[in-house]
C-alpha positions in Angstrom: 81.8 117.8 103.1 81.1 114.8 101.0 84.1 115.1 98.6 85.9 111.7 98.4 89.6 111.7 99.0 90.2 114.8 101.0 91.0 117.2 102.6 94.7 116.7 103.2 95.4 116.6 106.9 97.1 119.8 108.2 100.1 118.0 109.5 100.6 116.2 106.2 100.1 119.4 104.2 102.7 121.2 106.3 105.4 118.5 105.7 104.4 118.3 102.0 104.6 122.0 101.5 108.0 122.2 103.3 109.3 119.4 101.1 108.1 121.4 98.0 110.0 124.4 99.0 107.8 126.9 97.3 109.4 130.3 96.7 107.8 133.7 96.1 106.5 133.9 92.6 106.8 130.2 91.8 104.4 128.5 89.3 103.1 125.3 90.9 100.6 122.6 89.8 98.4 120.8 92.3 97.4 117.6 90.5 94.3 116.0 92.0 93.5 119.2 93.9 90.4 117.8 95.6 89.1 120.3 98.1 91.7 122.9 97.1 93.3 123.0 100.5 96.8 122.5 99.3 96.3 125.0 96.4 95.1 127.6 98.8 98.0 127.2 101.1 100.5 127.2 98.2 98.9 130.3 96.8 100.0 132.3 99.9 103.6 132.1 98.5 103.4 131.0 94.9 102.9 133.5 92.1 100.4 131.2 90.2 98.8 127.9 91.2 97.3 125.5 88.7 94.7 123.3 90.4 93.7 120.3 88.4 91.1 117.6 89.1 89.1 115.4 86.8 86.0 115.6 89.0 83.6 118.5 88.4 82.5 118.5 92.0 86.1 118.8 93.2 86.8 121.8 91.0 83.5 123.4 92.1 84.3 122.8 95.8 87.9 124.0 95.4 86.9 127.1 93.5 84.4 128.0 96.2 87.0 127.4 99.0 89.5 129.6 97.1 87.0 132.4 96.7 86.2 132.3 100.4 89.9 132.4 101.3 90.5 135.3 98.9 93.0 133.3 96.9 93.0 135.0 93.5 96.1 133.5 92.0 94.7 130.0 91.4 93.6 128.8 88.0 91.3 125.8 88.0 91.2 123.1 85.3 88.7 120.3 85.2 90.0 117.3 83.3 92.8 114.8 82.9 96.1 115.8 84.4 98.1 114.4 81.5 96.1 116.5 79.0 96.6 119.6 81.2 100.4 119.0 81.6 100.8 118.5 77.9 99.7 122.1 77.4 101.8 123.8 80.0 105.4 124.9 79.3 107.1 125.0 82.7 106.5 124.7 86.4 108.7 125.4 89.4 107.3 122.7 91.6 104.3 120.3 91.7 102.2 118.5 94.2 100.4 115.3 93.3 97.5 114.3 95.5 95.8 112.1 93.0 97.2 108.8 91.6 95.4 108.3 88.3 97.9 107.8 85.4 100.7 108.5 87.9 103.6 107.2 85.8 102.5 109.4 82.8 102.0 112.4 85.1 105.5 112.0 86.6 107.0 111.6 83.1 105.5 115.0 82.1 106.4 116.6 85.4 110.0 115.5 85.2 110.3 117.4 81.9 108.5 120.6 83.0 109.3 121.0 86.7 112.6 122.8 87.5 112.3 122.2 91.3 110.6 119.6 93.4 107.8 117.2 92.9 105.9 115.8 95.9 103.4 112.9 95.7 101.1 112.1 98.6 99.9 108.5 98.7 97.7 106.5 101.1 98.0 103.2 99.3 101.3 101.2 99.3 100.7 100.5 95.6 100.8 104.2 94.8 103.9 104.5 97.0 105.6 101.8 95.0 104.5 103.2 91.7 105.7 106.7 92.6 109.1 105.5 93.8 109.6 103.2 90.7 108.6 106.0 88.3 110.8 108.6 90.0 113.8 106.1 90.1 113.3 105.3 86.4 113.3 109.1 85.7 116.4 109.6 87.9 114.6 112.1 90.2 113.8 110.1 93.3 115.0 111.8 96.5 113.2 110.2 99.4 110.0 108.8 100.8 108.5 109.7 104.2 106.0 107.7 106.1 103.9 110.1 108.2 101.5 108.9 110.9 99.4 111.5 112.7 97.4 110.9 115.8 94.9 113.3 117.4 93.8 113.6 121.0 90.4 112.3 121.9 88.4 112.2 125.2 88.1 108.7 126.8 86.8 107.8 130.3 87.6 111.3 131.6 91.1 111.2 130.2 92.8 111.7 126.9 94.0 109.1 124.3 95.4 109.5 120.8 93.4 108.2 117.8 95.6 107.4 114.9 94.7 108.8 111.5 95.4 107.0 108.2 99.2 107.0 107.5 100.4 108.9 104.4 103.4 108.4 102.3 105.2 111.6 101.0 107.4 110.8 98.0 109.8 113.5 97.0 111.6 113.9 93.7 113.2 116.4 91.5 116.6 117.6 90.4 119.1 116.7 93.1 120.7 120.2 92.8 117.4 121.8 94.0 117.2 119.9 97.3 
């Protein structure tokens, strides 16, 4: 798979989805959906998932992965997340895996999401931008630094190889936590 920026590690996705707290029937946006892995996992509980990515190759890949998984409740949108969000009325929660125009995306999400917003970041600049934006909007709850290591064979034994760390930034109405 040659798609840049993904897929989300299983362990990171598990924590991110738990923080989102998706309930049966929820409407969720996956901003910067990449491979569609988070959209597909969310679709198992959510009523409708909106998968958004500006890259045609990401949407094509995610659409194929969703079809193979039998996920029929995902709508795919190729284009700018800000433009997509301007045309949607409400969401129950949102996952942001891409960082382009993040402050503007969070501004719109804070108006449209009734529940939780989760941003995943690998760069400290994105972490800082997400926290600052969420604090400005009065929706910041917490940030989690997650480091995953996987076993690997070495000299007849087992070692752990660290994966890139991920920051999970959580925001939303404090009453929803």
